VOGU-3710 file (C-alpha; in Angstrom, 3 decimals, decimal comma):
1> mqqhapwprs> -0,314/-0,093/-0,195  1,411/3,249/-1,192  1,918/5,770/1,949  1,676/9,610/1,639  3,766/11,998/3,058  1,815/14,054/5,658  0,565/17,122/4,531  2,638/20,205/5,414  1,586/21,519/8,780  0,869/25,218/8,509
11> pprtsrrrpg> 3,017/27,668/10,211  2,073/28,501/14,056  -0,274/31,938/13,385  1,212/34,930/15,321  -1,135/37,949/16,322  -1,170/40,880/13,797  -0,206/43,810/16,151  -0,436/47,582/15,244  2,616/49,409/14,807  3,906/50,849/18,095
21> rsatapsspp> 1,304/48,172/20,436  3,074/45,713/23,149  0,978/42,405/23,086  1,924/42,387/27,009  0,872/45,747/27,200  -2,662/46,358/25,214  -3,575/49,698/27,268  -0,437/51,327/25,612  -1,748/54,414/23,412  -1,136/54,283/19,969
31> gaphrpptgp> 2,175/54,977/18,645  3,908/54,350/22,388  7,297/52,385/21,861  7,454/48,822/23,173  10,230/48,437/25,406  10,525/44,725/27,534  9,954/45,119/31,211  13,334/45,350/33,196  14,376/44,416/36,608  11,942/41,436/38,881
41> psapgtvarc> 8,261/41,092/38,784  6,104/43,270/40,458  5,009/42,333/43,901  1,540/41,024/44,654  -0,255/44,572/45,306  2,258/46,739/44,036  1,694/48,721/40,802  4,009/48,366/37,969  5,733/51,752/36,492  6,931/50,982/32,685
51> padhegrrvn> 9,168/53,322/31,499  7,213/54,682/29,040  4,702/55,919/32,184  7,828/57,188/34,233  8,367/59,762/31,539  4,985/60,924/30,634  4,008/59,396/28,049  1,102/57,690/29,047  -0,152/61,004/29,473  -2,195/62,775/26,649
61> tgiisndger> 0,900/64,947/25,580  1,635/66,500/22,026  0,259/64,177/20,261  -3,087/64,081/17,980  -3,960/60,707/16,388  -6,370/60,491/13,165  -6,173/56,490/12,708  -3,949/54,106/14,212  -0,557/55,499/12,363  -0,171/59,106/11,509
71> rlvlisgrah> 0,732/61,325/14,707  0,579/65,156/14,956  3,099/66,320/17,437  3,335/70,419/18,541  6,250/71,298/19,646  7,289/74,755/20,614  10,462/76,825/21,483  10,768/79,918/24,631  10,334/82,531/22,611  6,451/83,236/22,536
81> pdlavavses> 4,850/80,143/24,982  1,541/81,971/25,725  0,820/81,652/21,776  1,997/78,012/21,905  -0,519/77,398/24,415  -3,319/79,105/22,929  -2,611/77,015/19,736  -2,334/73,858/21,416  -5,676/74,622/23,122  -7,171/75,141/19,781
91> lgstlvptta> -6,247/71,944/18,738  -7,216/70,209/21,719  -4,157/69,128/22,177  -0,732/69,817/24,988  2,579/70,883/23,904  5,261/67,910/23,551  7,591/68,281/27,034  10,732/69,951/25,881  13,812/70,915/27,839  15,567/73,624/26,411
101> ydfangeiyv> 17,972/75,737/28,134  20,874/78,302/27,768  24,557/77,208/28,784  26,881/79,531/30,608  28,461/80,982/27,015  25,057/81,668/25,234  24,756/78,110/23,241  21,440/76,690/23,611  20,570/73,032/24,511  16,889/71,146/23,729
111> rfgesirgad> 15,620/67,601/24,251  12,116/66,247/23,993  10,725/64,082/26,705  8,968/61,908/24,279  9,024/59,790/21,491  8,462/61,864/18,182  9,642/58,657/15,757  7,350/58,681/12,951  5,295/61,811/13,935  4,233/64,854/11,972
121> afvlqshaap> 5,946/67,561/13,969  4,987/70,898/13,740  7,849/72,964/15,247  6,445/76,831/16,530  8,144/79,638/17,089  7,908/83,403/16,519  11,440/85,130/16,158  10,799/87,577/18,502  13,842/89,614/20,360  16,311/88,396/20,559
131> inqwimeqll> 15,515/87,198/17,523  19,083/85,152/16,683  18,689/83,418/20,017  14,946/81,965/18,976  16,174/81,358/15,270  18,960/79,361/16,671  16,642/77,520/19,082  13,997/76,378/16,098  16,750/75,684/13,894  18,263/72,625/16,688
141> mvdalkrasa> 14,813/71,641/17,434  14,243/70,872/13,758  17,621/69,033/14,161  16,983/66,964/16,638  13,518/66,052/15,374  15,415/64,980/12,204  17,585/62,653/14,039  14,880/61,525/16,069  12,794/60,225/13,064  10,153/62,298/12,582
151> ktitvvapfy> 8,071/61,565/9,907  7,637/65,295/8,646  8,993/68,609/9,858  6,812/71,570/9,610  8,257/74,817/10,784  5,693/77,225/11,996  7,088/80,903/12,407  4,229/83,495/12,866  6,618/86,176/12,375  9,717/85,135/10,146
161> gyarqdkkhr> 12,827/86,981/11,236  15,099/88,778/8,583  12,166/88,858/5,916  12,649/92,535/5,305  15,912/91,660/3,687  14,395/89,843/0,648  16,600/91,627/-2,001  20,026/93,285/-2,239  19,336/96,842/-2,058  22,722/98,034/-3,029
171> grepisarlm> 26,025/95,779/-3,649  27,776/93,548/-1,695  24,461/92,853/0,721  23,005/89,186/1,873  19,707/88,024/1,054  19,055/87,416/4,693  15,469/86,072/3,994  16,856/83,457/1,623  19,575/82,049/3,929  17,106/81,672/6,817
181> sdlfktagad> 15,108/79,025/4,269  18,235/77,590/3,307  19,095/76,984/7,000  15,425/75,629/8,237  15,863/73,624/5,026  19,623/72,285/5,598  18,595/71,841/9,623  15,813/69,294/8,014  12,439/70,843/7,944  10,198/69,766/5,033
191> rlmsvdlhaa> 7,641/72,668/5,275  7,351/76,493/6,385  4,283/78,173/7,613  4,277/81,910/8,455  1,956/84,921/8,774  2,145/87,697/6,018  5,529/87,250/4,891  6,890/91,048/4,434  7,237/89,951/0,708  5,321/87,248/-0,830
201> qiqgffdgpv> 8,283/86,050/-3,023  10,116/84,612/0,180  7,687/81,534/-0,709  10,087/80,611/-3,287  13,128/80,768/-1,399  12,395/77,677/0,533  12,653/74,365/-1,195  9,497/72,675/-0,207  5,940/73,687/0,365  5,015/77,006/2,176
211> dhlwampilv> 1,837/78,066/3,940  1,509/81,680/3,427  -1,241/82,630/6,212  -2,886/86,018/5,981  -3,981/87,873/9,326  -6,645/90,080/7,287  -9,792/87,854/7,929  -9,085/88,133/11,346  -8,200/91,984/11,492  -11,106/92,884/9,253
221> eyvrtrvdtt> -14,059/91,305/11,447  -12,586/93,347/14,530  -12,116/96,768/12,308  -15,412/96,505/10,550  -17,118/96,932/14,169  -14,566/100,369/14,481  -15,703/102,323/11,792  -18,425/103,397/9,357  -18,638/101,132/6,621  -20,071/103,828/4,538
231> nvtvvspdag> -17,449/106,629/5,440  -14,053/104,784/5,273  -10,936/104,928/3,119  -8,382/102,166/3,348  -4,852/103,813/3,013  -1,613/102,173/2,049  1,686/103,767/4,319  3,123/103,387/0,659  2,763/102,212/-2,791  4,188/98,679/-2,413
241> rirvaeqwaa> 1,280/97,780/-0,681  -1,334/98,860/-2,404  -2,645/95,190/-3,626  -3,268/94,468/-0,056  -5,486/97,629/0,603  -7,641/96,577/-2,386  -8,312/93,637/-0,455  -8,891/95,417/2,837  -11,161/97,764/0,659  -13,414/95,091/-0,466
251> klgggplafi> -13,753/93,082/2,509  -15,097/96,665/4,191  -17,864/97,829/1,756  -15,350/98,664/-1,448  -14,702/102,154/-0,460  -11,976/104,234/-1,701  -8,090/103,689/-1,669  -4,915/106,042/-0,728  -1,353/105,589/-0,435  0,987/107,933/1,034
261> hktrdisrpn> 4,011/108,699/-0,786  7,512/108,445/1,282  10,971/108,517/0,888  13,693/106,160/2,404  17,223/106,604/3,169  18,799/103,161/2,529  21,796/104,193/4,531  19,736/104,415/7,491  17,923/101,811/9,067  14,074/102,315/10,257
271> rtvanrvvgd> 14,277/105,948/8,595  11,515/107,194/6,205  9,924/110,552/5,677  6,120/110,788/4,787  5,483/113,448/2,323  1,901/113,665/1,108  -1,288/111,582/0,779  -2,714/110,399/-2,653  -6,029/109,876/-2,428  -9,006/110,851/-1,004
281> vegrscvlvd> -9,397/110,907/2,789  -10,936/113,992/3,769  -14,109/114,014/6,614  -13,792/109,846/6,032  -12,619/107,218/8,951  -9,293/105,830/7,420  -7,875/102,388/8,190  -4,141/102,435/7,914  -3,149/98,872/6,838  0,358/97,425/7,278
291> dlidtagtit> 2,378/93,953/7,418  4,173/94,903/10,615  5,240/97,985/13,256  8,730/97,896/14,120  9,678/101,718/15,331  6,909/102,999/14,014  8,770/105,813/12,366  6,446/104,957/9,177  3,191/104,562/10,737  3,474/107,557/12,861
301> gavrvlmeag> 4,459/109,847/9,877  1,310/108,062/7,582  -0,872/109,316/10,431  0,154/112,776/10,934  -0,083/113,355/6,915  -3,591/111,601/7,275  -4,730/113,938/9,936  -3,157/117,117/8,315  -5,043/115,867/4,793  -8,577/116,055/6,768
311> akdvivaath> -9,257/112,547/7,734  -11,675/112,497/10,389  -9,718/109,629/12,580  -7,328/106,837/11,856  -7,239/103,352/13,012  -3,962/101,773/12,434  -4,113/97,822/11,668  -0,612/95,547/11,354  -0,136/92,023/11,591  3,098/91,617/13,291
321> gvlsdpavdr> 3,756/94,229/16,594  7,497/94,263/16,989  7,360/97,625/18,883  11,239/98,524/18,687  11,738/101,299/20,899  10,736/104,197/20,655  7,349/102,436/18,880  5,248/102,792/22,215  5,824/106,553/22,399  5,305/107,609/18,942
331> lmqcgarevv> 2,011/105,373/18,307  0,658/107,079/22,054  1,750/110,517/20,923  0,581/109,868/16,894  -3,000/110,751/17,143  -3,998/107,200/15,822  -7,835/106,211/17,406  -6,785/102,841/18,013  -3,889/100,799/16,880  -4,546/97,084/16,115
341> vtdtlpiped> -2,132/94,054/16,091  -2,353/90,408/16,356  -0,328/88,309/18,900  2,382/86,828/16,412  4,738/88,396/18,609  4,586/88,599/22,427  4,251/91,918/23,694  4,651/92,626/27,193  2,775/94,481/29,741  5,359/97,317/29,531
351> rrfpqltvls> 5,013/97,596/25,753  1,159/97,864/25,924  -0,600/101,439/25,877  -4,620/102,187/26,148  -4,840/102,793/21,996  -3,399/99,116/21,672  -5,761/96,277/20,515  -4,389/92,795/20,340  -6,177/90,084/18,656  -5,353/86,214/18,907
361> iapllarair> -3,870/84,490/15,844  -4,188/81,024/17,590  -7,396/79,440/16,070  -5,787/80,526/12,536  -2,312/78,810/13,273  -4,655/75,992/14,571  -6,688/75,569/11,945  -3,930/75,731/9,303  -1,659/73,008/11,019  -5,284/70,924/11,354
371> evfddgsvts> -5,358/71,050/7,426  -1,850/70,263/6,473  -2,152/67,090/8,817  -5,304/66,253/7,620  -4,194/66,484/3,902  -6,639/69,243/3,733  -6,625/72,933/2,119  -5,322/76,268/3,661  -6,243/78,159/0,794  -10,041/77,373/1,926
381> lfdgqa> -9,102/79,169/5,159  -8,907/82,390/3,043  -11,958/82,315/0,582  -9,558/80,622/-2,161  -7,371/83,618/-2,213  -4,361/82,746/-0,243
//
């Protein structure tokens, strides 16, 4: 009788586990790294503290998961902690625990308190004063994320440092805005996000996607409640920002435009002279719009020229309140009815004055971060105009 060889046995079935889950610890959150237990087993009646729990990874920190695999982590430097907290609250998360401090010689140390491996990381840091310190800290964070195996790294710089040096005004000058983009790319950034860049062309300096956000919807919504839209003129502080003023005017009811003719001494920083108004401002409320207020020389000069031309009153609206000295004194004395900025930069209490209104940019940043993470549309946040 012919004997047949037995059927080969099927290989033993192995349990299929999602990446990052421990078979022995099913209660671990998705994405938590599995580490084998160390030391003797716990005695009866005691609670074992795994390494993950010891370092805080079992707590809902800066991780958002939209499925079993992708994770969003939000990280912040020390430049603007209030904005970072507000953005994290809008996202429904908390910030990744981060250690950052300065050595005695000024060098910066950073380290993240939880695993970043495989995560989509967003590094929030606005380039406030001292600007070079906070730029360097953000670069070090990007480098640390790359070496910690983050899947993607997005630099979120609400105020982008050195943006005003976007071209050579004279020979033998740097193009600092381009250098900034190169530094972030070299450090390991995949994407850049900023608010109201001084020159939109800076988007082309970075070798990767750039999300250029507008604070205009936030500012317009507030200013509309402060003026009579049937008697308002939108004013650009120079001819170069007429296009932005046109968009403001359209959102405020389609009133007339005006701009300030000015001259600038390129050999002396922060020095401009407002000469005259081009446009109809007599007897009208004027909204003077700009991307930033630094020493306030341009803005306060424009306010004076508008008032001399017969303007009823002036509201100043700008995205970034840099407010370098002597900006506060100038703004308090220039005659503007109100100065409206967003909190892309920290404004300490000693730089706040009665005419100043600060609006939160956090909801806009949080929505943009969520759209990027979900592969959505950032442009849709601005009615398709951004």
